Structures are given as C-alpha cells and as structure tokens.
C-alpha positions as CSV (number, residue, x, y, z in Angstrom):
1,M,1.1,11.5,9.1
2,L,2.1,11.7,12.5
3,L,4.3,8.4,12.3
4,L,5.8,9.4,8.9
5,T,6.8,13.0,10.7
6,T,8.1,11.3,14.1
7,S,10.3,8.7,11.7
8,Y,11.8,11.8,9.8
9,K,12.2,13.5,13.1
10,Y,14.4,10.2,14.6
11,G,15.4,8.2,11.5
12,A,17.9,9.6,8.6
13,F,15.8,11.0,5.8
14,S,17.7,8.6,3.0
15,Q,16.4,5.9,5.3
16,I,12.6,6.9,5.9
17,Y,11.9,8.3,2.5
18,P,12.0,5.1,0.3
19,L,10.6,2.9,3.0
20,A,7.6,5.4,3.4
21,R,7.1,5.4,-0.5
22,G,7.1,1.7,-0.7
23,L,4.9,1.2,2.1
24,A,2.1,3.6,0.9
25,V,2.1,1.0,-2.7
26,F,2.2,-2.1,-0.4
27,L,-0.9,-0.7,1.4
28,V,-2.8,0.2,-1.3
29,A,-2.6,-3.3,-2.6
30,V,-3.6,-4.8,0.4
31,I,-6.6,-2.9,0.8
32,A,-7.9,-3.2,-2.9
33,V,-7.3,-7.1,-2.1
34,T,-9.5,-7.3,1.1
35,L,-11.7,-4.5,1.5
36,L,-12.7,-4.1,-2.2
37,A,-12.4,-7.7,-3.0
38,L,-10.4,-7.0,-5.8
39,T,-7.9,-9.7,-8.0
40,L,-4.8,-7.8,-9.0
41,I,-3.4,-9.3,-12.2
42,G,-0.3,-8.9,-14.0
43,D,-1.1,-6.9,-16.7
44,G,-1.4,-3.6,-14.6
45,G,-5.1,-3.7,-14.2
46,S,-7.6,-5.1,-11.6
47,K,-10.8,-7.2,-11.3
48,R,-13.7,-7.9,-9.2
49,V,-14.0,-11.2,-7.6
50,P,-17.3,-12.5,-8.5
51,S,-19.8,-12.8,-5.0
52,L,-20.4,-16.2,-3.9
53,P,-24.2,-17.1,-4.4
C-alpha cells in the first residue's frame, strides 16, 4: 500500500492507476502458479497439479 501511495504522490494518476490494476492481476496469477501449484487453463478455470509420488 505504501508503494502505491508513493507512486500516486510522484506520478500522474492516469499513468499509475492502470499499472496498479494490471499488476494486481499479474501477481495473483504468479502466486497461484508458484505457491499454490495451480495450472491456469484457457477456459477461465484452474486445476491443481498432481504431486509427484
């Protein structure tokens, strides 16, 4: 939150706002794939990758 507030202070709102919205979606996808071991599929869903034996 502090980074976003600082960005608003020093940057133009019209430049920072779209970047902040897009970054949130990207971070959710990265966390889902790396930490939760999910595979993103093209129909808007996701599935858990099976564990190795």
